[in-house]
Structure formats: structure tokens, C-alpha cells
C-alpha positions in Angstrom: -8.4 9.6 6.5 -8.0 8.2 2.9 -9.0 9.1 -0.4 -12.3 7.6 -1.6 -10.2 5.6 -4.3 -8.2 4.1 -1.2 -11.1 3.6 0.7 -12.3 1.6 -1.6 -9.5 -0.4 -2.1 -9.4 -1.2 1.9 -13.1 -1.8 2.1 -12.8 -4.8 -0.9 -9.4 -6.3 0.7 -11.5 -6.8 3.9 -14.4 -8.0 2.3 -12.4 -10.4 0.5 -10.5 -10.9 3.8 -13.9 -12.0 5.6 -13.3 -9.2 7.6 -16.4 -8.9 10.6 -17.9 -5.5 9.5 -20.4 -5.5 12.1 -20.0 -4.8 15.5 -18.8 -7.7 17.7 -20.8 -8.7 20.8 -17.8 -9.3 22.9 -14.0 -7.8 23.6 -12.2 -11.1 22.0 -14.3 -11.1 18.7 -13.6 -7.4 18.4 -9.9 -7.5 19.0 -9.6 -10.5 16.5 -11.9 -8.4 14.1 -9.4 -5.4 14.5 -6.2 -7.5 14.4 -7.8 -9.1 10.6 -8.8 -5.3 9.7 -5.3 -4.1 10.5 -3.6 -7.0 8.6 -5.8 -6.6 5.5 -5.1 -3.0 5.7 -1.3 -3.8 5.7 -1.6 -6.2 2.6 -3.3 -2.9 1.0 -0.5 -0.6 1.9 2.2 -3.2 1.1 0.8 -3.8 -2.3 0.9 -0.1 -2.9 4.4 0.3 -1.7 5.6 -2.5 -4.4 3.4 -0.6 -7.0 5.3 2.7 -6.5 8.7 1.1 -6.5 8.0 -0.6 -9.7 6.8 3.2 -11.1 10.3 4.4 -9.5 12.3 1.8 -11.3 10.5 2.8 -14.5 11.7 6.3 -14.2 15.4 5.2 -13.6 15.2 3.1 -16.4 14.0 6.1 -18.4 16.8 8.2 -17.3 19.2 5.8 -17.9 18.1 5.4 -21.4 17.6 9.3 -22.1 19.7 10.9 -19.7 22.5 8.7 -18.4 24.7 11.4 -17.1 22.0 11.5 -14.3 23.7 9.1 -12.0 27.0 11.8 -11.7 24.5 14.9 -10.9 25.1 15.8 -7.2 21.4 15.9 -6.6 21.5 11.9 -7.3 24.0 11.2 -4.8 23.1 10.0 -1.2 
């Protein structure tokens, strides 16, 4: 289950990618539609991961600027 905003992103991406949204008449075309839908969804999720990583890097830059000692704290070590 996804929130309404994410559902809108998935739906828009499927429309942009030409994913058939009506039931297909045969098993082959149904399988192809499922593959297209999954691929379209994975692109949306990939974009979300990239955006999250960019936001995380911005936080790291802010910590480096305002609190450079953070990297030496035990909670920051692997």
C-alpha cells in the first residue's frame, strides 16, 4: 500500500510509459502488461532513492559545516 501522493506518481509514470491499465484478453499480453507496470514502478522507486540520497548528502554537508566534529562521534562510525 502506498500513500495517495506516491500512488499518483506511480499512476502518472505508468501513463507516461504506456502501461496498459485495462485487463488484457490473454495470458501473454497480461504478463507483458505486468512486466511494464513493474518496470515503470521500479523507475519511480529508483528516482525516490536517488532523491533521498541527495537529501542525505545535503544533511552531511550541513553537519560538516556547522558541526565538523560529528564524524568523530561514536554514533557516526560504522
